[in-house]
VMD Tcl script that builds the backbone (N, CA, C; Angstrom):
set m [mol new atoms 270]
animate dup $m
set s [atomselect $m all]
$s set {name element resname resid chain x y z} {
  {N N MET 1 A 0.842 -1.171 0.000}
  {CA C MET 1 A 0.000 0.000 0.000}
  {C C MET 1 A 0.891 1.240 0.000}
  {N N ILE 2 A 0.637 2.144 -0.877}
  {CA C ILE 2 A 1.427 3.368 -0.992}
  {C C ILE 2 A 0.700 4.484 -0.252}
  {N N MET 3 A 1.403 5.122 0.681}
  {CA C MET 3 A 0.838 6.259 1.393}
  {C C MET 3 A 1.295 7.527 0.700}
  {N N LYS 4 A 0.367 8.385 0.415}
  {CA C LYS 4 A 0.680 9.637 -0.257}
  {C C LYS 4 A 0.440 10.773 0.731}
  {N N ARG 5 A 1.410 11.623 0.883}
  {CA C ARG 5 A 1.258 12.768 1.776}
  {C C ARG 5 A 0.668 13.914 0.967}
  {N N THR 6 A -0.487 14.372 1.363}
  {CA C THR 6 A -1.163 15.458 0.676}
  {C C THR 6 A -1.102 16.691 1.560}
  {N N VAL 7 A -0.653 17.792 1.012}
  {CA C VAL 7 A -0.579 19.041 1.755}
  {C C VAL 7 A -1.850 19.832 1.474}
  {N N LEU 8 A -2.497 20.275 2.530}
  {CA C LEU 8 A -3.725 21.035 2.405}
  {C C LEU 8 A -3.541 22.406 3.034}
  {N N ARG 9 A -4.111 23.418 2.404}
  {CA C ARG 9 A -4.128 24.756 2.993}
  {C C ARG 9 A -5.484 24.938 3.653}
  {N N VAL 10 A -5.488 25.191 4.907}
  {CA C VAL 10 A -6.741 25.302 5.639}
  {C C VAL 10 A -7.238 26.738 5.567}
  {N N LEU 11 A -8.501 26.881 5.199}
  {CA C LEU 11 A -9.084 28.205 5.036}
  {C C LEU 11 A -10.095 28.486 6.144}
  {N N LEU 12 A -9.590 28.814 7.303}
  {CA C LEU 12 A -10.424 29.187 8.432}
  {C C LEU 12 A -10.204 30.655 8.776}
  {N N VAL 13 A -9.611 31.380 7.869}
  {CA C VAL 13 A -9.134 32.731 8.135}
  {C C VAL 13 A -10.222 33.685 8.613}
  {N N PRO 14 A -11.392 33.802 7.949}
  {CA C PRO 14 A -12.354 34.815 8.410}
  {C C PRO 14 A -12.796 34.622 9.860}
  {N N VAL 15 A -13.099 33.403 10.255}
  {CA C VAL 15 A -13.557 33.152 11.620}
  {C C VAL 15 A -12.426 33.367 12.606}
  {N N LEU 16 A -11.261 32.802 12.318}
  {CA C LEU 16 A -10.126 32.957 13.225}
  {C C LEU 16 A -9.694 34.411 13.326}
  {N N ALA 17 A -9.712 35.138 12.219}
  {CA C ALA 17 A -9.275 36.533 12.233}
  {C C ALA 17 A -10.166 37.369 13.144}
  {N N SER 18 A -11.480 37.154 13.095}
  {CA C SER 18 A -12.367 37.932 13.952}
  {C C SER 18 A -12.164 37.571 15.425}
  {N N PHE 19 A -11.943 36.295 15.719}
  {CA C PHE 19 A -11.692 35.879 17.094}
  {C C PHE 19 A -10.374 36.452 17.592}
  {N N ILE 20 A -9.353 36.387 16.764}
  {CA C ILE 20 A -8.029 36.866 17.156}
  {C C ILE 20 A -8.055 38.367 17.401}
  {N N GLY 21 A -8.802 39.104 16.574}
  {CA C GLY 21 A -8.940 40.540 16.783}
  {C C GLY 21 A -9.558 40.844 18.136}
  {N N PHE 22 A -10.561 40.062 18.513}
  {CA C PHE 22 A -11.205 40.217 19.809}
  {C C PHE 22 A -10.247 39.864 20.941}
  {N N ALA 23 A -9.434 38.848 20.725}
  {CA C ALA 23 A -8.565 38.330 21.783}
  {C C ALA 23 A -7.229 39.052 21.878}
  {N N SER 24 A -6.951 39.982 20.978}
  {CA C SER 24 A -5.648 40.648 21.037}
  {C C SER 24 A -5.518 41.376 22.370}
  {N N GLY 25 A -4.342 41.323 22.929}
  {CA C GLY 25 A -4.119 41.902 24.239}
  {C C GLY 25 A -4.416 40.919 25.358}
  {N N GLN 26 A -4.993 39.773 25.010}
  {CA C GLN 26 A -5.268 38.715 25.971}
  {C C GLN 26 A -4.527 37.475 25.498}
  {N N ASP 27 A -4.444 36.465 26.353}
  {CA C ASP 27 A -3.937 35.172 25.902}
  {C C ASP 27 A -5.045 34.512 25.101}
  {N N ALA 28 A -4.861 34.402 23.803}
  {CA C ALA 28 A -5.879 33.812 22.938}
  {C C ALA 28 A -5.980 32.315 23.207}
  {N N ASP 29 A -7.197 31.835 23.335}
  {CA C ASP 29 A -7.443 30.400 23.459}
  {C C ASP 29 A -8.385 30.024 22.329}
  {N N LEU 30 A -7.874 29.344 21.341}
  {CA C LEU 30 A -8.652 28.976 20.161}
  {C C LEU 30 A -9.308 27.608 20.306}
  {N N SER 31 A -9.347 27.066 21.524}
  {CA C SER 31 A -9.966 25.764 21.757}
  {C C SER 31 A -11.415 25.784 21.298}
  {N N GLY 32 A -11.838 24.668 20.718}
  {CA C GLY 32 A -13.215 24.552 20.261}
  {C C GLY 32 A -13.278 23.808 18.946}
  {N N THR 33 A -14.451 23.841 18.336}
  {CA C THR 33 A -14.671 23.167 17.062}
  {C C THR 33 A -14.870 24.215 15.980}
  {N N TRP 34 A -14.130 24.070 14.894}
  {CA C TRP 34 A -14.138 25.020 13.789}
  {C C TRP 34 A -14.487 24.285 12.496}
  {N N ASP 35 A -15.364 24.869 11.699}
  {CA C ASP 35 A -15.712 24.323 10.383}
  {C C ASP 35 A -14.978 25.115 9.316}
  {N N GLY 36 A -14.527 24.445 8.281}
  {CA C GLY 36 A -13.850 25.120 7.181}
  {C C GLY 36 A -13.618 24.159 6.040}
  {N N HIS 37 A -12.690 24.500 5.191}
  {CA C HIS 37 A -12.317 23.597 4.103}
  {C C HIS 37 A -10.853 23.792 3.759}
  {N N ALA 38 A -10.306 22.803 3.106}
  {CA C ALA 38 A -8.920 22.845 2.647}
  {C C ALA 38 A -8.939 22.760 1.131}
  {N N VAL 39 A -7.867 23.222 0.519}
  {CA C VAL 39 A -7.732 23.167 -0.931}
  {C C VAL 39 A -6.490 22.347 -1.250}
  {N N THR 40 A -6.667 21.277 -2.024}
  {CA C THR 40 A -5.535 20.439 -2.409}
  {C C THR 40 A -4.757 21.119 -3.525}
  {N N SER 41 A -3.607 20.574 -3.851}
  {CA C SER 41 A -2.762 21.173 -4.888}
  {C C SER 41 A -3.438 21.190 -6.256}
  {N N ASP 42 A -4.436 20.318 -6.478}
  {CA C ASP 42 A -5.141 20.332 -7.764}
  {C C ASP 42 A -6.410 21.185 -7.722}
  {N N GLY 43 A -6.634 21.912 -6.614}
  {CA C GLY 43 A -7.764 22.827 -6.514}
  {C C GLY 43 A -9.029 22.230 -5.920}
  {N N THR 44 A -9.005 20.972 -5.527}
  {CA C THR 44 A -10.174 20.329 -4.935}
  {C C THR 44 A -10.401 20.854 -3.518}
  {N N GLU 45 A -11.654 21.216 -3.207}
  {CA C GLU 45 A -11.989 21.656 -1.857}
  {C C GLU 45 A -12.432 20.458 -1.025}
  {N N VAL 46 A -11.883 20.342 0.175}
  {CA C VAL 46 A -12.197 19.243 1.086}
  {C C VAL 46 A -12.776 19.845 2.370}
  {N N PRO 47 A -14.046 19.527 2.725}
  {CA C PRO 47 A -14.615 20.037 3.976}
  {C C PRO 47 A -13.846 19.496 5.184}
  {N N LEU 48 A -13.670 20.352 6.190}
  {CA C LEU 48 A -12.931 19.977 7.398}
  {C C LEU 48 A -13.707 20.367 8.647}
  {N N ILE 49 A -13.545 19.580 9.686}
  {CA C ILE 49 A -13.987 19.955 11.029}
  {C C ILE 49 A -12.748 19.869 11.913}
  {N N LEU 50 A -12.330 20.999 12.433}
  {CA C LEU 50 A -11.119 21.100 13.239}
  {C C LEU 50 A -11.513 21.202 14.710}
  {N N THR 51 A -10.960 20.335 15.538}
  {CA C THR 51 A -11.196 20.383 16.979}
  {C C THR 51 A -9.866 20.688 17.656}
  {N N LEU 52 A -9.793 21.853 18.291}
  {CA C LEU 52 A -8.563 22.293 18.954}
  {C C LEU 52 A -8.712 22.215 20.464}
  {N N LYS 53 A -7.636 21.795 21.125}
  {CA C LYS 53 A -7.561 21.765 22.582}
  {C C LYS 53 A -6.231 22.386 22.982}
  {N N LYS 54 A -6.294 23.389 23.847}
  {CA C LYS 54 A -5.063 24.037 24.291}
  {C C LYS 54 A -4.274 23.068 25.163}
  {N N ALA 55 A -2.998 22.931 24.866}
  {CA C ALA 55 A -2.102 22.057 25.625}
  {C C ALA 55 A -1.078 22.920 26.352}
  {N N GLU 56 A -0.265 22.293 27.169}
  {CA C GLU 56 A 0.762 23.028 27.909}
  {C C GLU 56 A 1.681 23.790 26.956}
  {N N ALA 57 A 2.062 23.139 25.875}
  {CA C ALA 57 A 2.905 23.781 24.857}
  {C C ALA 57 A 2.171 23.710 23.525}
  {N N GLY 58 A 1.512 24.788 23.147}
  {CA C GLY 58 A 0.807 24.810 21.866}
  {C C GLY 58 A -0.601 24.253 21.967}
  {N N TYR 59 A -0.982 23.512 20.950}
  {CA C TYR 59 A -2.328 22.954 20.860}
  {C C TYR 59 A -2.269 21.499 20.444}
  {N N GLY 60 A -3.330 20.785 20.750}
  {CA C GLY 60 A -3.535 19.426 20.274}
  {C C GLY 60 A -4.910 19.375 19.653}
  {N N GLY 61 A -5.266 18.236 19.117}
  {CA C GLY 61 A -6.601 18.094 18.571}
  {C C GLY 61 A -6.631 17.210 17.350}
  {N N THR 62 A -7.753 17.298 16.649}
  {CA C THR 62 A -7.951 16.483 15.454}
  {C C THR 62 A -8.575 17.324 14.354}
  {N N VAL 63 A -8.454 16.820 13.148}
  {CA C VAL 63 A -9.174 17.383 12.015}
  {C C VAL 63 A -9.905 16.222 11.357}
  {N N ASN 64 A -11.178 16.421 11.033}
  {CA C ASN 64 A -11.948 15.400 10.343}
  {C C ASN 64 A -12.048 15.824 8.890}
  {N N ALA 65 A -11.488 14.998 8.011}
  {CA C ALA 65 A -11.517 15.244 6.568}
  {C C ALA 65 A -12.024 13.986 5.887}
  {N N MET 66 A -13.117 14.114 5.169}
  {CA C MET 66 A -13.700 12.997 4.427}
  {C C MET 66 A -13.952 11.793 5.334}
  {N N GLY 67 A -14.452 12.052 6.550}
  {CA C GLY 67 A -14.793 10.983 7.475}
  {C C GLY 67 A -13.631 10.397 8.244}
  {N N GLN 68 A -12.426 10.914 8.038}
  {CA C GLN 68 A -11.245 10.417 8.749}
  {C C GLN 68 A -10.872 11.398 9.859}
  {N N ASP 69 A -10.753 10.905 11.096}
  {CA C ASP 69 A -10.244 11.731 12.189}
  {C C ASP 69 A -8.729 11.621 12.200}
  {N N LEU 70 A -8.074 12.751 11.998}
  {CA C LEU 70 A -6.620 12.786 11.873}
  {C C LEU 70 A -6.034 13.627 12.998}
  {N N SER 71 A -4.980 13.146 13.618}
  {CA C SER 71 A -4.324 13.873 14.707}
  {C C SER 71 A -3.526 15.049 14.163}
  {N N LEU 72 A -3.601 16.162 14.888}
  {CA C LEU 72 A -2.805 17.333 14.527}
  {C C LEU 72 A -1.379 17.146 15.013}
  {N N GLU 73 A -0.448 17.668 14.242}
  {CA C GLU 73 A 0.960 17.666 14.617}
  {C C GLU 73 A 1.471 19.100 14.560}
  {N N ASN 74 A 2.373 19.436 15.445}
  {CA C ASN 74 A 3.026 20.751 15.450}
  {C C ASN 74 A 2.024 21.903 15.452}
  {N N ALA 75 A 0.932 21.775 16.189}
  {CA C ALA 75 A -0.079 22.834 16.244}
  {C C ALA 75 A 0.368 23.924 17.209}
  {N N LYS 76 A 0.349 25.173 16.731}
  {CA C LYS 76 A 0.737 26.289 17.596}
  {C C LYS 76 A 0.128 27.589 17.093}
  {N N PHE 77 A -0.011 28.531 18.000}
  {CA C PHE 77 A -0.516 29.866 17.702}
  {C C PHE 77 A 0.571 30.856 18.078}
  {N N GLU 78 A 1.158 31.498 17.066}
  {CA C GLU 78 A 2.242 32.461 17.292}
  {C C GLU 78 A 2.050 33.672 16.401}
  {N N ASN 79 A 2.267 34.847 16.964}
  {CA C ASN 79 A 2.210 36.094 16.206}
  {C C ASN 79 A 0.920 36.228 15.405}
  {N N GLY 80 A -0.200 35.826 16.001}
  {CA C GLY 80 A -1.492 35.968 15.348}
  {C C GLY 80 A -1.791 34.950 14.265}
  {N N THR 81 A -0.975 33.890 14.172}
  {CA C THR 81 A -1.167 32.879 13.128}
  {C C THR 81 A -1.255 31.493 13.748}
  {N N MET 82 A -2.298 30.756 13.378}
  {CA C MET 82 A -2.465 29.364 13.812}
  {C C MET 82 A -1.891 28.470 12.735}
  {N N THR 83 A -0.973 27.574 13.114}
  {CA C THR 83 A -0.404 26.624 12.154}
  {C C THR 83 A -0.485 25.218 12.729}
  {N N PHE 84 A -0.660 24.241 11.832}
  {CA C PHE 84 A -0.658 22.837 12.229}
  {C C PHE 84 A -0.453 21.984 10.994}
  {N N GLU 85 A -0.138 20.726 11.225}
  {CA C GLU 85 A 0.065 19.761 10.145}
  {C C GLU 85 A -0.738 18.509 10.460}
  {N N PHE 86 A -1.108 17.792 9.400}
  {CA C PHE 86 A -1.719 16.474 9.564}
  {C C PHE 86 A -1.497 15.689 8.286}
  {N N LEU 87 A -1.498 14.375 8.412}
  {CA C LEU 87 A -1.341 13.502 7.252}
  {C C LEU 87 A -2.712 13.072 6.773}
  {N N PHE 88 A -2.939 13.161 5.466}
  {CA C PHE 88 A -4.233 12.833 4.870}
  {C C PHE 88 A -4.014 11.941 3.668}
  {N N SER 89 A -4.695 10.820 3.642}
  {CA C SER 89 A -4.631 9.910 2.495}
  {C C SER 89 A -6.030 9.755 1.927}
  {N N PRO 90 A -6.304 10.381 0.772}
  {CA C PRO 90 A -7.658 10.314 0.188}
  {C C PRO 90 A -8.023 8.907 -0.243}
}
mol reanalyze $m
mol bondsrecalc $m
mol representation Tube
mol addrep $m
């Protein structure tokens, strides 16, 4: 079985941007469930449900893409930007 690593760009910007604007000057806690979509390199949109949990260092959680619950890796919020990685095999 060949595993293919697919890189997705997560488009949660409008919701996160409004929350971050509200939280500026405070310790932002982005914990919760977020709906959005990702765009694959060929332009396909994939619906996502992102569940974030604040951890001691950064964030943990899962992303549900096409019925698969995938663990987040390297999730962190720095300088007003939320970043994370996950492996997805369509």
